[in-house]
C-alpha positions in Angstrom: 3.0 -35.8 -41.6 -0.4 -37.4 -40.6 1.2 -39.2 -37.7 3.0 -36.0 -36.5 -0.3 -34.0 -36.7 -2.1 -36.8 -34.8 0.6 -36.8 -32.1 0.2 -33.0 -31.7 -3.5 -33.2 -31.3 -3.3 -36.1 -28.8 -0.7 -34.1 -26.8 -2.9 -31.1 -26.6 -5.9 -33.2 -25.5 -4.0 -34.7 -22.6 -2.8 -31.3 -21.5 -6.0 -30.3 -19.9 -4.9 -30.6 -16.2 -1.9 -28.9 -14.7 0.2 -30.8 -12.3 0.7 -29.5 -8.8 -1.5 -28.7 -5.7 -4.9 -27.1 -6.1 -5.2 -23.8 -4.3 -7.2 -23.7 -1.1 -7.7 -20.6 1.0 -6.1 -21.1 4.5 -8.6 -21.7 7.3 -8.6 -19.1 10.1 -10.7 -18.5 13.2 -12.3 -15.1 12.4 -14.0 -12.8 14.9 -17.7 -12.1 14.4 -17.9 -8.8 16.2 -15.9 -6.1 18.0 -16.2 -4.9 21.6 -16.5 -1.3 20.7 -18.8 -1.6 17.6 -22.0 -1.2 19.5 -21.2 2.4 20.5 -20.8 3.8 17.0 -23.4 6.1 15.5 -25.6 4.7 12.8 -25.7 6.3 9.4 -24.7 5.5 5.8 -21.9 3.0 6.1 -18.4 4.4 5.8 -17.4 1.3 3.8 -20.0 2.1 1.2 -18.8 5.7 0.7 -16.0 6.9 -1.6 -13.3 8.9 0.1 -14.7 12.3 -1.2 -17.8 11.6 0.8 -16.1 10.2 3.9 -13.9 13.4 4.1 -16.4 16.2 3.5 -14.0 19.1 3.8 -13.7 20.6 0.4 -10.1 21.8 1.0 -9.1 18.3 2.2 -10.7 16.8 -0.9 -8.5 19.0 -3.1 -5.4 18.0 -1.1 -6.3 14.3 -1.5 -6.9 14.7 -5.2 -3.6 16.4 -5.7 -1.9 13.7 -3.7 -3.4 10.9 -5.8 -2.3 12.7 -9.0 1.2 13.8 -8.1 2.5 11.4 -5.4 5.6 9.6 -6.6 5.0 6.4 -4.5 1.7 6.0 -6.3 3.4 6.5 -9.7 6.0 3.8 -8.8 3.2 1.4 -7.7 1.4 2.0 -11.1 4.7 1.3 -12.9 5.0 -2.0 -11.0 1.5 -2.9 -12.1 2.6 -2.3 -15.7 5.7 -4.4 -15.2 3.8 -7.3 -13.7 1.2 -7.1 -16.5 4.0 -7.3 -19.1 5.6 -10.3 -17.3 2.3 -12.2 -17.7 2.7 -11.7 -21.4 6.3 -12.9 -21.3 5.3 -16.0 -19.4 2.3 -16.7 -21.5 4.5 -16.6 -24.6 6.3 -19.8 -23.4 3.2 -21.9 -24.2 3.3 -20.9 -27.9 5.7 -22.1 -30.7 8.8 -20.0 -31.0 9.9 -19.2 -34.6 13.2 -17.6 -35.6 14.6 -16.5 -38.9 18.0 -18.3 -38.9 21.0 -18.6 -41.2 24.3 -20.4 -40.9 27.6 -20.7 -42.7 30.2 -23.6 -42.2 33.3 -24.8 -44.0 34.4 -28.4 -43.5 37.4 -30.6 -44.6 36.8 -34.3 -44.6 39.0 -36.7 -42.6 41.5 -38.5 -44.8 41.6 -41.2 -42.1 38.0 -42.0 -42.8 38.1 -41.1 -46.5 41.7 -41.7 -47.7 40.8 -41.2 -51.3 39.0 -37.9 -50.8 40.6 -34.6 -50.0 38.2 -31.7 -50.3 36.8 -28.6 -48.6 33.1 -28.1 -48.4 31.2 -24.9 -47.8 27.6 -25.1 -46.5 25.2 -22.2 -46.3 21.7 -22.4 -44.9 18.8 -20.0 -44.3 15.2 -20.3 -43.3 12.8 -20.5 -40.4 13.2 -22.8 -37.4 10.4 -23.5 -35.0 10.7 -25.0 -31.5 7.7 -25.8 -29.3 7.7 -27.2 -25.8 4.4 -29.0 -25.4 2.9 -28.2 -22.0 1.9 -31.9 -21.3 2.0 -31.6 -17.5 0.9 -28.0 -17.2 4.2 -26.6 -15.9 4.0 -23.6 -18.2 0.3 -23.0 -17.3 1.3 -23.0 -13.7 3.9 -20.4 -14.4 1.3 -18.3 -16.2 -1.0 -18.6 -13.1 1.8 -17.5 -10.9 2.6 -14.5 -13.1 -1.1 -13.6 -13.2 -1.4 -13.8 -9.4 1.7 -11.6 -9.0 0.2 -9.1 -11.4 -3.1 -9.0 -9.4 -1.0 -8.6 -6.2 0.7 -5.5 -7.7 -2.7 -4.1 -8.6 -3.9 -4.7 -5.0 -0.7 -3.1 -3.7 -1.3 -0.1 -5.9 -4.8 0.3 -4.4 -3.2 -0.2 -1.0 -0.9 2.7 -1.7 -3.9 4.8 -2.7 -5.7 4.0 0.6 -2.5 4.8 2.5 -2.0 8.1 0.7 -5.6 9.2 1.3 -5.3 8.3 5.0 -1.9 9.9 5.4 -3.1 13.1 3.7 -6.2 13.3 5.9 -4.3 12.5 9.1 -1.6 15.1 8.4 -4.3 17.6 7.4 -6.2 17.0 10.7 -2.9 17.2 12.6 -2.3 20.6 11.1 -5.8 21.8 12.1 -5.1 20.6 15.6 -1.8 22.5 15.7 -3.5 25.6 14.3 -5.9 25.4 17.2 -3.1 25.0 19.7 -1.4 28.0 18.1 -4.5 30.1 18.4 -5.0 29.1 22.0 -1.4 30.0 22.7 -1.7 33.4 21.1 -4.9 34.2 23.0 -3.4 33.0 26.2 -0.3 35.1 25.6 -2.5 38.1 25.3 -4.4 37.2 28.5 -1.2 36.7 30.4 0.2 39.9 29.0 -2.9 41.7 30.5 -2.4 40.0 33.8 1.3 41.0 33.8 0.2 44.6 33.1 -2.3 44.4 36.0 0.2 43.1 38.4 2.8 45.7 37.4 0.3 48.5 37.9 -0.7 47.2 41.3 2.9 46.9 42.2 3.5 50.6 41.3 0.5 51.4 43.4 2.0 49.5 46.3 -0.7 46.9 46.3 1.1 44.0 44.6 4.5 42.5 45.4 7.5 41.8 43.2 6.8 38.1 43.6 3.4 38.5 41.9 4.9 40.4 39.0 7.7 37.8 38.7 5.2 34.9 38.6 3.1 36.6 36.0 6.1 37.4 33.9 7.3 33.8 34.1 3.9 32.5 32.8 3.9 35.1 30.0 7.4 34.0 28.8 6.5 30.4 29.1 3.6 30.9 26.7 5.7 33.0 24.4 8.2 30.2 24.2 5.4 27.7 23.3 4.4 29.6 20.2 7.6 29.1 18.2 7.6 25.4 19.2 4.1 25.0 17.9 5.0 26.9 14.7 8.0 24.5 14.3 5.6 21.5 14.5 3.3 23.1 12.0 6.2 23.6 9.5 7.2 19.9 9.9 3.6 18.8 9.2 3.4 21.1 6.2 6.6 19.7 4.8 5.2 16.2 5.3 2.0 17.1 3.5 4.0 18.8 0.7 6.0 15.6 0.2 2.7 13.6 -0.1 1.5 16.2 -2.7 4.7 15.7 -4.7 5.8 19.3 -3.9 9.0 20.7 -2.5 8.8 21.6 1.3 6.6 24.7 1.8 3.5 26.1 3.4 0.1 24.6 2.8 -2.8 27.0 2.7 -5.9 26.1 4.8 -8.9 27.9 6.2 -10.7 25.1 7.9 -11.5 24.9 11.6 -11.1 21.6 13.5 -14.3 22.3 15.4 -16.3 22.1 12.1 -14.8 18.9 10.8 -17.3 16.0 10.3 -16.8 12.5 9.0 -19.1 9.7 7.9 -19.5 7.7 11.2 -21.8 4.9 10.2 -20.9 1.2 9.8 -23.0 -1.7 8.5 -26.2 -1.9 10.6 -26.0 -5.6 11.1 -22.5 -5.5 12.6 -19.0 -5.7 11.1 -18.6 -9.3 9.7 -15.0 -10.5 9.3 -15.6 -11.2 5.6 -15.5 -7.4 4.9 -11.8 -7.3 5.7 -11.2 -9.4 2.6 -11.7 -6.2 0.7 -8.6 -4.7 2.3 -5.9 -4.3 -0.4 -3.1 -5.8 1.7 -5.2 -8.9 2.4 -6.1 -9.3 -1.2 -2.4 -8.8 -2.1 -1.3 -11.4 0.4 -3.8 -13.9 -1.0 -2.6 -13.3 -4.6 1.0 -13.9 -3.5 -0.2 -17.1 -1.8 -1.8 -18.2 -5.1 1.4 -17.4 -6.9 3.4 -19.4 -4.4 1.0 -22.3 -4.8 1.4 -22.3 -8.6 5.1 -22.2 -8.2 5.0 -25.5 -6.3 3.2 -26.9 -9.4 6.0 -25.5 -11.6 8.6 -27.2 -9.4 6.7 -30.6 -9.6 6.7 -30.2 -13.4 10.6 -30.2 -13.4 10.5 -33.9 -12.5 8.4 -34.8 -15.6 9.5 -35.6 -19.1 9.8 -32.5 -21.4 8.3 -33.0 -24.9 9.6 -30.7 -27.6 8.7 -30.4 -31.3 11.0 -28.6 -33.8 11.1 -28.0 -37.5 13.1 -26.2 -40.1 11.9 -24.8 -43.5 14.4 -23.1 -45.8 17.2 -23.8 -48.2 20.9 -24.7 -48.3 23.8 -24.9 -50.7 27.4 -24.2 -51.2 26.8 -20.6 -52.4 24.2 -18.0 -51.3 22.4 -18.1 -54.7 21.7 -21.8 -54.2 19.8 -21.2 -51.0 16.9 -19.6 -52.7 16.5 -21.7 -55.9 14.3 -24.7 -56.1 17.0 -27.3 -55.7 18.2 -25.8 -52.4 14.8 -26.1 -50.7 14.8 -28.2 -47.6 12.7 -28.9 -44.5 12.8 -31.1 -41.5 10.4 -31.9 -38.7 10.9 -33.9 -35.5 10.7 -33.9 -31.8 12.4 -35.1 -28.7 11.5 -36.1 -25.2 13.9 -35.3 -22.3 13.5 -37.3 -19.1 15.4 -35.8 -16.1 17.5 -38.6 -14.5 20.3 -36.9 -12.6 20.4 -33.2 -11.8 22.5 -33.3 -8.7 19.5 -32.7 -6.5 18.5 -29.5 -8.3 14.9 -30.4 -8.9 14.5 -31.9 -5.4 15.8 -28.7 -3.7 13.8 -26.6 -6.1 10.6 -28.4 -4.9 11.6 -27.9 -1.3 12.3 -24.2 -1.9 8.9 -23.8 -3.5 7.2 -25.5 -0.6 9.0 -23.3 1.9 8.0 -20.2 -0.1 4.4 -21.4 0.0 4.6 -21.9 3.8 6.0 -18.4 4.1 3.1 -17.0 2.1 0.6 -18.8 4.2 2.1 -17.4 7.4 2.3 -13.9 5.9 -1.3 -14.1 4.8 -2.5 -15.1 8.2 -0.4 -12.4 9.9 -1.9 -9.7 7.6 -5.4 -10.9 8.4 -4.7 -10.9 12.2 -3.1 -7.4 11.9 -6.2 -6.2 10.0 -8.5 -7.3 12.8 -6.3 -5.6 15.3 -6.3 -2.3 13.4 -10.1 -2.3 13.1 -10.5 -3.2 16.8 -8.0 -0.4 17.8 -9.7 2.2 15.7 -13.1 1.3 17.0 -11.8 1.5 20.6 -10.3 4.9 19.9 -13.5 6.2 18.4 -15.6 5.0 21.4 -13.2 6.3 24.1 -12.3 9.6 22.5 -15.9 10.5 22.3 -16.4 10.1 26.0 -13.1 11.8 26.8 -13.9 14.8 24.6 -17.3 15.3 26.2 -15.7 15.4 29.7 -12.9 17.7 28.6 -15.3 20.1 27.0 -17.1 20.4 30.3 -13.8 20.8 32.1 -12.7 23.7 29.7 -16.1 25.4 30.2 -15.7 25.1 34.0 -12.2 26.4 34.0 -13.1 29.3 31.8 -15.6 30.4 34.4 -13.0 29.8 37.1 -10.6 32.2 35.4 -13.2 34.9 35.3 -14.2 34.4 39.0 -10.6 34.3 40.2 -9.7 37.5 38.5 -12.8 39.2 39.8 -12.0 38.0 43.3 -8.4 39.2 43.0 -9.4 42.6 41.9 -11.9 42.8 44.7 -9.2 41.8 47.2 -10.9 38.5 48.1 -8.1 36.2 46.8 -4.4 36.1 46.2 -2.6 36.3 42.9 -1.8 32.5 43.1 -5.5 31.8 42.6 -5.5 33.8 39.4 -2.4 32.3 38.0 -3.3 28.7 38.9 -6.8 29.1 37.3 -5.2 30.5 34.1 -2.6 27.7 33.9 -5.2 25.0 34.4 -7.4 26.6 31.7 -4.6 26.9 29.2 -3.5 23.2 29.8 -7.1 22.0 29.5 -7.6 23.8 26.2 -4.5 22.2 24.7 -5.6 18.8 26.0 -9.0 19.2 24.4 -7.5 20.3 21.1 -5.3 17.2 21.0 -8.3 15.0 21.8 -10.2 16.6 19.0 -7.3 15.9 16.6 -7.0 12.3 17.9 -10.7 11.8 17.5 -10.6 12.8 13.8 -7.5 10.7 13.3 -9.2 7.7 14.8 -11.8 7.9 12.1 -9.1 8.1 9.5 -7.5 5.0 11.0 -10.8 3.2 10.8 -11.1 4.2 7.1 -7.6 2.8 6.6 -8.3 -0.4 8.6 -11.5 -1.1 6.5 -9.5 -0.8 3.3 -10.5 2.6 2.3 -14.2 2.2 1.4 -15.6 -0.3 -1.0 -16.3 1.5 -4.2 -14.7 1.9 -7.7 -11.8 4.3 -7.7 -12.4 7.8 -9.1 -10.2 10.7 -8.2 -11.8 13.2 -10.6 -15.1 13.7 -8.8 
C-alpha cells in the first residue's frame, strides 16, 4: 500500500506540464490609422458608451430592450453558452477517479479435462465499489479541458456578438423605417401639390388658356405620385415585419413618433486615433481567437494519444456463493492495481488524428486572420461612409432649398404668363426627386453610424439591458 501511494504521488508530481504546442497569437500586419478618421467629429468616444447612450432615441431604446429580451436567436445563443459550460464540466470530470457501484453474478462448471476427478457447478456473486483512474501523466486530459474551456468562452463571445448584431439590426431597421416615413410624407405632400397643379391646368383649360397637353402632363405626374405611395407603404410593411421578427413578435405594425431629422448619435472616437488593438474587443475576433486556442489544445490531445496510458483501479466489496455471504465478514474482499497501455499499432489512427488536428489548427489560424481583416474593412468602410455622406447631405440640402424656390418662381411665372407649363412640371419633378434623394441620404447617414457601432464591436462596456 505504501508503494502504491508513493507511485500515485510521484505520478501527480510529474504531471505538471501538458504535452503539445504552446499557444501563440498569430502575427499580423495591423493598420495604425484609417483614411477617413480625421474627418470625424470629436466628442465622448462611441466605443466608451453603452448602446443606450449611443442611440439616444427613447423609442428606439425601448425597441432594442425588447429585442434583447425576446429575440429567439439570442435565447439560442444563451443556450449554447449553457451547453458549452456544461461540456467543460463533462471534460473536467475525466481527470478525476471514476467510481461505480457494481454487482455481478456468474455460474461456472469446471472442465473435467483439466480436473477429471471434479465435477461441480459453482455460483459466484459479488457486490461493491470499483474505481478506475486514468492518470493524466502527459496532460492529454488537461489539454481537453483547455479546449473545452476555450470553446465555452467562444460561445460566450458569440452570444455577445449576437447581442451586438441585434442592437445594430434593430437600429438600422428603425432608421430605415423613419426614412421611409419621410419618403411617404414627401409623396403625400407632393401628391397634394400636383393635385393643385392639375386643378389649375384644368381651370385654365376651361378658360381656354391652357391646352389638353398641359392637363395630360399634369395628370400623368399626379398619377405617378399616387402610384409611389402604395409602393412606399409596401416597403414600410416589410420593414415593420422585419423589426417585429427581431422583437420576437408576429408580423405587424410598429408604432413610432420619431422624426429622422431629429435623430442624433454619439459621433466621437478616441482622440488619439483608432489603434488596431481596439478591434480585439470585437466579439467575432474574440470568438475566433478562442476557437484557435481550442484547436491548439486539440493538437496536444492528439499528441497525447501516442504516449503510454497509466490507469489505476481497485475494488472494495464482498463475494460469495449466495447473496447473504456478500455482506458478512468472511465475504469481504478488495483489490488494487494498475496497468500501463503503450500504443504500438493502431492502423494509423493516431497519426491521422494528429494530422487532422494540425489541419484544424491551420483552418482556425486562417479563419482568425480573415475575421481580423474583415473587421478592419468594416471599420474603414463605415468611416468612409460617415465622411462622405456628411458632405453629400450638405450639398443635397442646398439643392432641395434651391429647388423649393425654383418651384415657387416657376409657378408664379406661369400664372403671370411668363413661362410655359413645362417649366412648372420640370421644377416640381426635380424638387420631388431631390427630396427623396435627401431622405435616403439621411437614412444612409444614420445607418453608417450604426455600421460603425457594429464594426467596433458594439461599445466597450459591461452589458446591461435594464437601464
